[in-house]
C-alpha positions in Angstrom: -18.8 8.0 -21.2 -15.6 6.5 -20.3 -15.7 2.7 -19.6 -14.8 1.3 -16.2 -14.5 -2.0 -14.7 -14.1 -1.9 -10.4 -14.1 -5.5 -9.2 -12.7 -6.2 -5.1 -13.2 -7.2 -2.3 -10.2 -8.1 0.8 -12.7 -11.7 0.3 -12.9 -12.1 -2.8 -11.3 -14.9 -4.9 -11.2 -13.8 -9.1 -10.3 -16.9 -10.2 -9.0 -17.9 -13.7 -12.7 -18.1 -15.4 -13.7 -15.4 -13.6 -11.0 -13.0 -14.8 -11.3 -14.4 -18.3 -15.2 -13.5 -18.2 -14.1 -9.6 -17.0 -11.4 -9.4 -20.0 -13.7 -10.9 -22.5 -16.5 -8.0 -21.4 -13.5 -5.3 -21.7 -12.5 -6.9 -24.8 -16.2 -6.5 -26.4 -17.1 -3.7 -25.2 -13.8 -1.3 -25.6 -12.0 -2.9 -28.3 -14.3 -4.6 -30.7 -17.6 -2.7 -30.0 -16.1 0.7 -28.9 -14.1 3.2 -30.8 -12.7 0.6 -33.2 -9.3 -0.4 -32.5 -6.8 -1.5 -35.2 -3.5 -1.2 -33.2 -3.4 -1.8 -29.3 -0.1 -1.1 -27.5 -0.1 -3.3 -24.3 2.6 -2.0 -21.6 3.0 -4.7 -18.7 5.4 -5.2 -16.3 8.6 -7.4 -16.9 9.9 -11.0 -15.2 10.4 -8.9 -11.5 5.8 -8.4 -11.3 5.8 -12.1 -11.6 2.9 -12.5 -9.4 0.5 -9.4 -10.6 -1.1 -11.6 -13.5 -0.1 -8.9 -15.8 1.8 -11.5 -18.4 -1.2 -13.8 -17.9 -3.6 -10.9 -18.4 -1.5 -9.7 -21.4 -1.1 -13.3 -22.8 -5.1 -13.4 -22.6 -5.6 -9.9 -24.9 -2.9 -11.4 -27.3 -4.8 -14.5 -27.7 -8.2 -13.0 -28.5 -7.5 -10.4 -30.2 -3.6 -10.7 -32.1 -5.4 -12.2 -35.5 -7.8 -9.3 -36.0 -5.8 -6.4 -34.8 -2.2 -5.1 -34.6 -0.9 -5.6 -31.0 2.7 -4.2 -29.8 3.7 -5.2 -26.3 6.3 -2.6 -24.5 7.2 -4.2 -21.0 7.1 -1.1 -18.0 11.4 -1.8 -17.3 12.2 1.2 -16.0 16.3 1.0 -15.1 15.7 -2.7 -15.7 17.3 -5.2 -18.1 15.5 -6.3 -20.7 14.2 -9.8 -20.6 15.4 -12.4 -21.9 13.4 -14.6 -24.2 12.9 -18.1 -21.2 12.0 -14.7 -19.2 9.3 -13.3 -21.9 7.9 -17.1 -22.4 7.9 -17.4 -18.6 5.9 -14.3 -18.0 3.7 -14.2 -21.4 3.4 -18.2 -21.6 4.8 -19.6 -25.3 1.8 -17.8 -27.1 3.5 -14.3 -28.0 5.8 -14.2 -30.3 9.3 -12.5 -29.1 9.1 -10.3 -32.0 6.2 -8.8 -31.0 8.0 -7.6 -27.4 9.7 -4.1 -27.5 12.5 -3.5 -24.6 12.6 0.2 -23.5 15.7 1.4 -23.2 15.3 4.4 -20.7 18.7 6.1 -21.9 17.7 6.4 -25.3 14.4 6.0 -26.3 12.6 8.5 -25.4 10.7 11.7 -26.3 11.5 14.3 -24.1 7.6 15.9 -23.9 8.9 19.1 -21.0 9.4 19.5 -17.2 8.2 20.0 -14.0 9.8 23.1 -12.4 12.5 23.6 -10.0 10.0 25.4 -8.0 6.9 23.0 -8.5 10.0 20.0 -7.1 10.5 22.4 -3.9 6.9 22.7 -3.2 6.3 18.9 -3.2 9.2 18.1 -1.4 8.9 21.3 1.4 12.2 22.6 0.7 14.0 19.9 0.8 15.3 19.3 -3.1 14.6 21.5 -5.9 16.1 20.8 -9.3 13.4 20.7 -12.5 12.6 17.1 -13.7 12.2 16.6 -17.4 8.9 14.4 -18.3 9.6 12.3 -21.1 8.8 8.6 -22.2 9.3 5.9 -24.8 8.6 7.4 -28.3 6.6 4.2 -29.5 4.2 5.8 -27.5 3.8 8.3 -30.0 5.4 6.8 -33.1 2.9 3.5 -32.8 0.0 5.2 -34.1 -2.3 3.3 -31.4 -5.8 3.8 -30.9 -5.6 2.3 -27.5 -2.3 2.2 -25.0 -3.7 -0.5 -22.5 -1.1 -0.4 -18.8 -1.4 -3.2 -16.9 0.0 -4.2 -13.6 -0.6 -4.6 -9.7 -1.0 -1.6 -7.0 0.6 -2.5 -4.2 2.5 -0.7 -1.3 5.6 1.1 -3.0 8.7 2.4 -1.6 9.3 5.5 -3.6 5.9 6.5 -4.5 3.5 5.1 -1.7 1.2 2.7 -4.1 2.5 1.3 -7.0 1.4 1.8 -11.1 -1.1 3.8 -12.2 1.1 7.0 -13.8 3.9 5.3 -12.4 3.5 2.4 -15.1 3.8 4.9 -17.9 6.1 7.8 -16.1 8.7 5.5 -14.8 8.3 2.1 -16.6 8.9 3.5 -19.8 10.1 7.0 -18.7 13.5 8.9 -19.3 16.5 8.7 -17.1 16.0 12.3 -15.6 12.3 11.9 -14.6 13.4 8.1 -12.6 16.1 9.7 -11.2 14.6 12.9 -10.0 11.2 10.8 -8.9 13.5 8.4 -6.9 15.2 11.3 -5.1 12.4 13.1 -4.6 11.0 10.5 -2.4 14.5 9.8 -0.5 14.0 13.6 0.3 10.7 13.2 1.6 11.6 10.3 3.7 10.2 6.3 2.5 8.9 5.8 5.6 6.2 9.0 5.6 5.6 7.5 1.6 5.5 4.1 1.9 1.3 2.3 1.6 0.3 6.0 1.2 -2.1 7.0 -1.8 -1.4 10.4 -1.5 2.5 11.2 -1.9 4.8 13.9 -3.1 6.1 11.6 -5.9 3.0 10.4 -6.9 1.0 14.0 -7.0 4.8 14.5 -9.5 4.2 11.9 -11.6 0.2 12.6 -11.7 1.2 16.3 -13.1 3.8 15.1 -15.2 0.8 12.6 -16.8 -2.0 15.0 -17.1 -0.1 17.8 -18.5 1.6 16.4 -21.2 -0.1 12.9 -21.8 -3.7 12.7 -20.9 -6.1 13.9 -23.3 -3.1 13.5 -26.1 -2.6 9.5 -25.7 -5.6 7.3 -25.4 -4.3 5.6 -22.7 -6.4 3.5 -20.4 -5.0 1.5 -17.2 -6.1 -2.1 -16.2 -4.7 -2.6 -12.3 -4.9 -5.9 -10.4 -4.8 -6.0 -6.8 -3.1 -9.4 -5.3 -3.2 -11.0 -1.9 -2.5 -14.0 -0.3 -4.6 -17.3 0.5 -3.0 -20.6 1.6 0.3 -19.6 1.1 -0.4 -18.8 -2.5 -1.4 -15.6 -4.0 -4.9 -15.0 -5.1 -6.2 -12.0 -7.6 -8.5 -10.2 -5.2 -9.7 -7.1 -7.3 -9.3 -6.1 -10.9 -9.7 -2.4 -12.2 -10.0 -0.8 -15.8 -10.6 3.0 -16.7 -8.5 5.8 -17.6 -9.0 8.0 -14.3 -7.8 8.6 -10.7 -10.9 7.0 -9.3 -9.9 3.7 -10.8 -6.8 3.7 -9.0 -7.7 5.1 -5.6 -10.3 2.3 -5.8 -7.5 -0.5 -6.2 -5.0 1.1 -4.2 -7.7 1.8 -1.0 -8.2 -2.4 -1.3 -4.5 -2.6 -1.5 -4.0 -1.2 2.0 -6.9 -3.3 3.2 -4.9 -6.9 2.2 -1.5 -6.2 1.6 -0.6 -4.1 4.5 0.3 -6.0 7.6 0.5 -4.1 10.8 1.9 -6.2 13.6 1.3 -6.1 17.6 5.1 -6.4 18.1 8.3 -5.3 16.1 10.6 -8.3 14.4 13.8 -9.1 15.9 14.8 -11.5 13.7 12.8 -11.5 10.1 13.8 -13.7 7.2 13.0 -12.9 3.5 13.1 -15.0 0.6 14.1 -13.9 -2.6 12.7 -16.1 -6.0 15.3 -16.2 -7.8 13.0 -16.5 -11.3 12.6 -12.5 -9.8 15.2 -11.5 -7.8 18.7 -11.3 -9.3 20.3 -7.9 -7.7 19.7 -5.6 -4.6 18.5 -2.9 -6.8 15.4 -5.6 -6.6 15.8 -7.5 -3.8 16.3 -4.6 -1.2 12.3 -4.7 -1.2 13.2 -7.0 1.5 14.4 -4.2 3.1 12.4 -1.4 1.7 8.9 -2.9 2.6 10.2 -4.6 6.3 11.6 -1.2 8.4 9.2 -0.5 9.7 8.5 -3.4 11.1 11.9 -3.8 12.6 12.8 -3.7 16.1 16.0 -1.7 16.6 18.9 -4.0 17.1 17.1 -6.6 15.0 18.5 -8.8 12.6 16.8 -8.9 8.6 18.2 -12.0 6.8 17.8 -12.2 3.4 17.8 -15.3 1.1 18.7 -14.5 -2.5 20.1 -18.0 -3.8 19.8 -15.8 -7.4 21.4 -12.8 -6.4 24.2 -12.1 -9.2 24.8 -8.2 -8.6 23.6 -5.1 -7.5 22.0 -2.4 -9.9 20.1 -3.8 -13.2 22.3 -0.7 -15.0 26.1 -1.6 -15.3 26.9 2.3 -14.5 24.4 1.9 -11.3 26.1 -1.3 -10.1 29.3 0.4 -10.4 28.1 3.3 -8.0 26.9 1.0 -5.5 29.6 -1.2 -5.5 31.8 2.3 -5.0 29.4 3.8 -2.0 27.9 1.0 -0.8 24.8 1.2 1.7 26.1 3.1 4.3 23.4 5.4 5.3 21.8 9.1 4.5 24.8 11.4 5.5 27.7 9.6 3.7 25.6 9.3 0.4 24.5 13.1 0.7 28.0 13.8 1.4 29.2 11.6 -1.7 26.5 13.7 -3.6 28.7 16.9 -3.1 32.0 15.5 -3.9 30.9 13.0 -7.1 29.4 14.8 -10.4 28.3 11.1 -11.2 26.9 9.9 -8.6 24.9 13.2 -9.3 24.1 13.0 -12.2 22.4 9.6 -11.2 20.2 10.6 -8.7 17.8 6.8 -8.5 21.2 5.4 -7.7 21.6 7.9 -5.0 18.2 7.2 -3.7 18.5 3.8 -3.7 21.8 3.8 -1.2 19.7 5.6 1.4 16.6 3.4 0.6 19.0 0.3 1.0 20.7 1.3 4.1 19.2 0.4 7.5 20.4 3.6 8.7 22.3 1.5 11.9 19.1 0.6 13.0 19.1 -3.1 12.3 21.7 -5.2 10.7 20.7 -6.9 7.2 22.6 -10.2 6.6 22.4 -11.0 3.2 22.3 -15.2 1.9 23.7 -15.7 -1.5 24.4 -18.6 -3.3 27.3 -18.9 -5.8 26.9 -15.7 -7.8 27.7 -13.4 -5.1 31.0 -13.4 -3.2 31.4 -12.6 0.8 33.9 -10.0 0.1 31.1 -8.3 -2.6 28.1 -8.2 -0.1 30.3 -7.0 2.6 32.3 -4.3 0.8 28.8 -2.4 0.3 28.2 -2.7 4.2 25.8 -6.0 4.8 26.5 -9.2 6.5 27.0 -12.3 4.8 26.2 -15.7 5.1 26.1 -18.6 2.6 22.4 -19.3 1.4 22.7 -23.2 1.2 23.8 -22.7 5.4 20.8 -20.2 5.7 18.5 -22.1 4.3 19.6 -25.1 6.1 18.1 -23.4 9.4 15.3 -21.3 7.2 14.1 -23.9 4.9 11.8 -21.6 2.0 9.8 -24.9 0.8 8.3 -25.7 4.5 7.8 -22.0 5.8 4.7 -20.2 5.9 4.0 -16.5 5.9 4.3 -15.3 9.4 5.8 -16.2 12.9 8.2 -19.5 13.7 10.3 -20.6 16.4 13.3 -22.1 15.5 15.2 -25.4 16.7 17.3 -23.2 19.6 14.0 -21.8 20.8 14.6 -18.3 18.9 11.1 -16.2 17.5 11.3 -15.0 14.1 9.2 -13.6 11.5 8.7 -15.0 7.7 7.7 -13.4 4.3 8.0 -15.3 1.6 7.7 -12.4 -1.2 8.5 -9.1 0.1 7.1 -7.7 -3.0 3.7 -8.7 -2.0 2.9 -6.5 0.8 3.9 -3.6 3.4 4.6 -4.7 7.1 5.2 -2.5 9.8 4.9 -2.5 13.6 1.6 -1.0 15.3 4.2 1.2 17.8 6.3 2.8 14.8 3.0 3.3 13.2 1.4 5.0 16.4 4.9 7.3 17.1 
């Protein structure tokens, strides 16, 4: 019988002692007393999911087990750049040797497993997109001869798939270029607003189908999922879920919808979002500020993004160049560019990102970077610019708490300290 652990509630706080106790129980039942695990692969997120608690879970598993079994760590980078040694220490602590952390190269380190046909993708998209999607994962999953592959990560509303993690951590996090490209564009074609915060979506169905067809029962993959909320302007662990099937993900996703989806009684005319410089260095990541608030923004409103660590657009040099070339200029412009530029058509995740990152003329986006990005760079891709130092004087992230505020001029605004932790929507837009 498959081991399951499903613990979570919107009012529950799982402190460090309780977390370690739950992990100790899993270690005893699944690894030490179970089928006899001698080789373990952990697939956690990277530094961009710093608040997921996956870093400290990985560190604890390493601390408890590395002297008795072989452990490798393969962060689910997707298209992100590999972490520096300093970032690895920040995420996992000093006890995990950098040499045991394997970088995922999404264009190269792949084992091709098969594909979802164009007909399948066409059906999932209701005729909006019809290309085959190759299914590939990092070859280390097969070559490492692991007795257990443990995917660790946070379930939270997500702009591409609806709710993050579960099979996404495998099929995208350590997946290949074509899977990433086609799944992202499938989400863009179906419409972000119809996907975000939903458990059952076309992208989720595509990735679950790929996982079930090519990996389930073939590799010993289990999932350890967290749900993180906020309390007193800090993050708290509300749930921890372990298992290898859909039920584990669905229970975690249902809890996340309860605590990470904020429905507001009125649209936001001015929204201020802070991007922690440790997590957000590019608009590829930082545009969560746009994705997660777009259903809450009022038409004609302004989204102000405080981004002191911003230093580029794409995590990948090729994608960065395409973003600089085309900018965030709305769906029609991006679709037109796809017809005329084979390079963009061959990088559909970039095209999807350009669509996702555009306010489509509904509201203004003002990026406020530090010294890492110039006014010209920001404005060239279609956003407005304001220096971080100037904006931070008016909206000081060190003094603000999440929610509604009024500035010195009597203007009301809504503040979000970390867009990666939730999803915001106005009641009127949900009911439209």
